[in-house]
C-alpha positions as CSV (number, residue, x, y, z in Angstrom):
1,M,35.7,-126.5,114.7
2,E,38.7,-124.2,114.3
3,L,41.8,-125.9,115.2
4,K,44.6,-124.4,117.3
5,E,47.6,-125.7,119.2
6,D,45.5,-125.8,122.5
7,S,42.4,-127.3,120.8
8,C,40.5,-129.8,122.9
9,I,37.6,-131.8,122.4
10,V,35.0,-132.0,125.2
11,M,34.4,-135.6,125.8
12,N,31.0,-137.1,127.3
13,D,32.0,-136.6,131.0
14,G,32.8,-132.9,130.5
15,H,36.5,-133.4,130.6
16,K,38.5,-132.1,127.8
17,I,41.1,-134.4,125.8
18,P,43.8,-132.3,123.7
19,V,43.3,-133.1,119.6
20,I,47.0,-134.0,119.3
21,G,48.9,-136.6,121.7
22,V,52.3,-137.7,121.5
23,G,52.6,-141.5,121.5
24,T,55.1,-143.5,123.2
25,Y,54.6,-147.0,122.2
26,A,57.5,-146.9,119.4
27,L,60.0,-145.9,121.9
28,Q,59.3,-149.4,123.7
29,K,62.0,-150.8,121.7
30,S,64.4,-147.8,121.9
31,P,67.0,-147.2,124.8
32,K,64.7,-146.1,127.9
33,S,66.6,-142.7,128.0
34,L,65.1,-142.1,124.5
35,A,61.6,-142.4,125.8
36,E,62.4,-139.7,128.4
37,E,64.1,-137.5,126.3
38,A,61.2,-137.4,123.5
39,T,58.8,-136.7,126.1
40,K,60.7,-133.8,127.5
41,V,61.1,-132.3,123.8
42,A,57.3,-133.0,122.8
43,I,56.1,-131.1,126.2
44,E,58.7,-128.2,125.4
45,V,57.2,-128.0,121.8
46,G,53.7,-127.7,122.9
47,Y,52.2,-131.0,123.1
48,R,50.1,-131.4,126.3
49,H,48.7,-135.2,125.7
50,I,50.8,-137.8,126.5
51,D,49.7,-141.5,125.6
52,C,51.4,-144.4,127.2
53,A,50.7,-147.7,128.6
54,F,52.1,-150.4,131.2
55,I,53.0,-152.9,128.5
56,Y,55.2,-150.3,126.6
57,G,57.5,-150.6,129.5
58,N,58.6,-147.2,129.7
59,E,56.1,-145.5,132.0
60,P,58.9,-144.6,134.9
61,E,60.8,-142.8,131.8
62,V,57.9,-141.2,130.7
63,G,56.8,-139.9,134.3
64,R,60.3,-138.7,134.9
65,A,60.0,-136.6,131.8
66,I,56.7,-135.2,133.1
67,K,58.1,-134.9,136.7
68,A,61.0,-132.6,135.2
69,K,58.7,-130.5,133.2
70,I,56.9,-129.8,135.9
71,A,59.5,-128.9,138.1
72,D,61.4,-126.4,135.7
73,G,58.1,-124.6,135.2
74,T,57.3,-125.4,131.5
75,V,54.0,-126.8,132.5
76,K,51.5,-127.7,135.7
77,R,50.2,-131.2,136.2
78,E,46.7,-129.8,135.3
79,D,48.0,-128.7,131.9
80,L,48.8,-132.5,130.9
81,F,46.7,-134.9,129.8
82,Y,48.1,-138.5,130.5
83,T,46.5,-141.7,129.2
84,G,47.3,-145.3,130.2
85,K,46.2,-148.4,129.8
86,L,45.2,-151.6,131.3
87,W,47.1,-154.6,129.8
88,N,45.0,-157.7,128.4
89,T,45.9,-160.1,131.7
90,F,44.4,-157.5,134.1
91,H,40.9,-157.9,133.3
92,V,39.7,-159.7,136.2
93,P,37.7,-157.1,138.0
94,D,39.8,-157.2,141.3
95,Q,43.1,-156.9,139.3
96,V,42.1,-153.6,137.3
97,R,42.8,-151.0,140.5
98,P,46.2,-152.6,141.4
99,A,47.4,-152.4,137.9
100,L,46.3,-148.8,137.7
101,E,48.1,-148.3,140.9
102,K,51.3,-149.7,139.6
103,S,51.3,-147.5,136.5
104,L,50.6,-144.3,138.9
105,K,53.6,-145.7,141.1
106,D,55.9,-145.9,138.3
107,L,54.7,-142.4,136.7
108,Q,55.1,-140.7,139.9
109,L,51.4,-139.4,139.2
110,E,48.6,-139.1,141.8
111,Y,46.0,-139.8,138.8
112,M,45.7,-140.5,135.2
113,D,43.6,-138.2,133.1
114,L,42.5,-141.4,130.8
115,F,42.7,-144.9,131.4
116,L,41.5,-147.4,128.7
117,I,41.2,-151.2,128.2
118,Q,43.6,-151.5,125.9
119,S,42.1,-154.2,123.9
120,P,39.1,-156.8,124.5
121,M,41.2,-159.7,123.9
122,E,42.0,-160.8,127.5
123,L,44.8,-163.4,128.0
124,K,45.4,-165.5,131.1
125,P,45.9,-163.6,134.4
126,G,49.2,-163.9,135.9
127,D,52.9,-162.7,136.1
128,D,53.7,-163.4,132.5
129,L,52.4,-160.8,130.2
130,F,52.3,-162.8,127.2
131,P,51.1,-166.4,128.4
132,V,51.7,-169.4,126.2
133,D,51.3,-173.3,126.5
134,E,53.7,-176.0,125.8
135,N,52.9,-175.3,122.1
136,G,53.5,-171.5,122.2
137,C,49.9,-170.9,121.4
138,S,48.6,-168.0,123.6
139,I,46.4,-168.7,126.7
140,Y,43.0,-167.0,126.6
141,H,40.9,-165.8,129.3
142,N,37.1,-164.7,129.6
143,T,36.1,-162.2,132.0
144,D,32.9,-160.4,130.9
145,I,34.0,-157.0,129.6
146,R,31.1,-155.4,131.5
147,D,32.8,-156.5,134.9
148,T,35.8,-155.1,133.7
149,W,34.4,-152.1,132.9
150,E,32.6,-151.7,136.3
151,A,35.9,-151.8,137.9
152,L,37.1,-149.1,135.7
153,E,34.3,-147.1,136.9
154,A,35.1,-147.6,140.2
155,C,38.6,-146.3,139.6
156,K,37.1,-143.1,138.3
157,D,34.7,-142.9,141.1
158,A,37.8,-143.2,143.6
159,G,39.5,-140.2,142.0
160,L,42.6,-142.7,140.8
161,V,41.8,-141.4,136.8
162,K,39.5,-138.6,135.6
163,S,37.9,-140.3,132.6
164,I,37.9,-144.1,131.3
165,G,37.7,-145.4,127.7
166,V,38.4,-148.4,125.6
167,S,40.8,-149.1,122.8
168,N,40.7,-151.4,119.9
169,F,36.9,-152.1,120.4
170,N,34.4,-152.8,117.4
171,R,30.8,-151.6,117.3
172,R,29.5,-154.7,118.9
173,Q,31.8,-154.7,121.6
174,L,31.4,-150.9,122.6
175,E,27.6,-151.7,122.3
176,L,28.0,-154.3,125.2
177,I,29.2,-151.7,127.6
178,L,26.9,-149.0,126.2
179,N,23.8,-151.2,127.0
180,K,24.9,-152.6,130.2
181,P,22.2,-152.7,132.9
182,G,23.5,-149.8,135.4
183,L,25.9,-148.0,133.4
184,K,27.7,-145.5,135.4
185,H,30.2,-143.9,133.1
186,K,30.0,-144.4,129.3
187,P,33.3,-144.6,127.7
188,V,34.7,-141.3,126.6
189,C,36.7,-142.5,123.8
190,N,37.8,-145.6,121.5
191,Q,41.2,-145.6,120.5
192,V,41.9,-147.6,117.2
193,E,43.9,-147.5,114.3
194,C,42.9,-144.8,111.7
195,H,44.8,-143.4,108.9
196,I,44.3,-142.8,105.1
197,Y,44.5,-146.5,104.4
198,L,41.7,-147.4,107.3
199,N,40.0,-144.1,107.8
200,Q,37.2,-146.0,109.9
201,S,34.4,-143.5,108.5
202,K,31.8,-146.2,109.7
203,L,33.1,-146.6,113.2
204,L,33.7,-143.0,113.7
205,A,30.1,-142.2,112.5
206,F,29.0,-144.6,115.3
207,C,31.1,-143.2,118.0
208,K,30.1,-139.6,117.0
209,S,26.3,-140.9,117.6
210,Q,27.2,-142.2,121.0
211,D,29.1,-138.8,122.0
212,I,32.3,-141.1,122.1
213,V,35.3,-139.6,120.8
214,L,37.7,-141.7,118.1
215,V,41.1,-141.6,118.9
216,G,43.6,-142.8,116.0
217,F,47.1,-144.3,116.3
218,C,49.3,-145.5,113.5
219,V,48.1,-142.2,111.9
220,L,51.4,-141.8,109.9
221,G,51.2,-145.8,109.3
222,S,53.5,-148.2,111.5
223,S,57.0,-148.5,113.0
224,R,56.9,-151.7,111.0
225,G,57.6,-154.0,114.2
226,Q,57.9,-157.5,112.5
227,K,55.7,-159.1,115.4
228,W,52.7,-156.8,114.6
229,V,53.0,-155.6,111.4
230,H,52.8,-157.2,107.7
231,Q,56.0,-156.2,106.1
232,D,54.6,-156.1,102.5
233,N,52.1,-153.4,103.9
234,P,52.8,-150.0,101.9
235,V,54.6,-147.4,103.4
236,L,51.7,-144.7,104.1
237,L,54.1,-141.9,103.8
238,K,55.2,-142.7,100.5
239,N,51.5,-142.4,99.0
240,P,52.0,-140.4,95.9
241,V,48.6,-138.9,96.2
242,L,49.2,-137.9,99.8
243,N,52.6,-136.4,98.8
244,T,51.0,-134.3,95.9
245,I,48.5,-132.7,98.2
246,A,51.4,-132.1,100.7
247,I,53.7,-130.4,98.0
248,K,50.5,-128.4,96.9
249,H,50.3,-127.2,100.6
250,S,54.0,-126.9,101.2
251,R,53.6,-129.2,103.9
252,T,55.2,-132.7,104.9
253,P,53.1,-135.8,103.9
254,A,52.9,-136.6,107.7
255,Q,51.5,-133.2,108.3
256,M,48.9,-133.7,105.7
257,A,48.0,-137.5,107.0
258,M,47.3,-135.7,110.5
259,R,45.4,-132.7,109.3
260,Y,43.1,-135.0,107.2
261,L,42.2,-136.9,110.4
262,L,42.1,-133.8,112.7
263,Q,39.4,-132.2,110.4
264,R,37.1,-135.0,110.8
265,G,37.0,-134.9,114.3
266,I,39.7,-137.6,115.2
267,V,42.0,-137.0,117.9
268,V,45.7,-137.8,116.8
269,L,48.5,-139.7,118.2
270,V,52.0,-139.4,116.7
271,K,55.2,-140.8,117.8
272,S,58.9,-140.0,117.0
273,V,62.2,-139.7,118.9
274,N,63.6,-137.2,116.5
275,P,63.4,-133.9,117.9
276,T,62.9,-132.0,114.6
277,R,60.1,-134.4,113.7
278,I,58.4,-134.0,117.1
279,K,58.3,-130.3,116.3
280,E,57.3,-130.7,112.7
281,N,54.5,-133.0,113.6
282,F,53.0,-130.6,116.1
283,Q,52.7,-127.8,113.0
284,V,49.5,-128.9,111.7
285,F,47.1,-125.9,113.2
286,D,47.9,-123.0,110.6
287,F,46.7,-124.3,107.4
288,Q,43.4,-126.5,106.3
289,L,42.5,-128.9,103.7
290,S,39.8,-128.1,101.1
291,D,36.9,-130.3,100.8
292,E,38.5,-131.6,97.5
293,D,41.5,-132.6,99.2
294,T,39.5,-134.3,101.8
295,K,37.5,-136.5,99.3
296,T,41.0,-137.3,97.7
297,L,42.3,-138.6,100.5
298,D,39.0,-140.3,101.4
299,A,39.3,-142.4,98.1
300,L,42.4,-143.9,99.6
301,N,40.5,-145.7,101.9
302,Q,41.3,-149.7,101.7
303,N,40.2,-150.8,105.1
304,M,43.8,-152.2,105.6
305,R,45.3,-152.4,108.9
306,Y,49.0,-152.4,109.5
307,M,48.2,-153.7,113.5
308,K,46.1,-157.0,112.7
309,S,47.5,-159.0,115.8
310,S,47.1,-162.0,113.5
311,H,48.8,-164.3,116.3
312,W,45.2,-164.0,118.2
313,K,42.9,-164.1,115.4
314,D,41.4,-167.2,117.1
315,H,40.6,-165.3,120.1
316,P,36.9,-165.2,120.7
317,K,36.8,-161.4,121.3
318,Y,39.0,-160.9,118.3
319,P,37.5,-157.4,117.2
320,F,38.8,-157.1,113.6
321,T,36.6,-159.7,111.9
322,D,33.5,-157.3,112.0
323,E,33.0,-155.0,109.5
324,Y,33.4,-152.1,112.0
């Protein structure tokens, strides 16, 4: 497909998702005002897809930015595509709708465009978002993910969200939902880590076979937060092969890394608080990688994750032990 600034992919429920989105995860550690300002800049630059989550702790700020850009006439609500996520302590079916409604209230929005189960790894329900026992070990829970999915379906039917999907699911976990008796709404997408070192070719092929969109995060590597990311992992944007191709096209390594995924039909999420970078990262529509460039970048795959969630590796539903 030809890629333009307003390019979208039609999902299996008929709704459209913009192919490039601005992520707000990295902004959770920043002063809250930065999340608000970065979101405003992104909307002004042309981003129409905003990816956030309750656990990021900045939905009120992101919501204020959206409200401000609607109020000043930059966009209408229907121009924007907002993605939110159900945190791991809210998988119990009767907690799904209240969690969604809490986010909507914080955002000052009447509906979300997309609501995802953020992870298949459920934690103990309650006020503590990272529950641990007396030894400091995470306390897990085991709701059938299909029951959680039915609660999401009910939220969609109630008009609180237009589309529903999942994040960090492997093939087996996706199939649990897809093969559920009485399935009403298929997941429209699976949001996963995806970049030149983890190109997700097998998961992408499976998702395409099921008419599920693959949405990539960490597409430029990672913000390298010590809790989540192994510090000895390579810095993606310093990869010499990526840089050589970027120089050939007179582009930045970030633009190259994004374009590689876009041409494979993957929706990309990028994040920055730097206005220049936010603008730069959106300038990926006026050039194209050759088949040779794509094959060269394909060869960089190492099945290497930045976000391993290793502290939950003993979770019965840990998704990253499977090949894909």
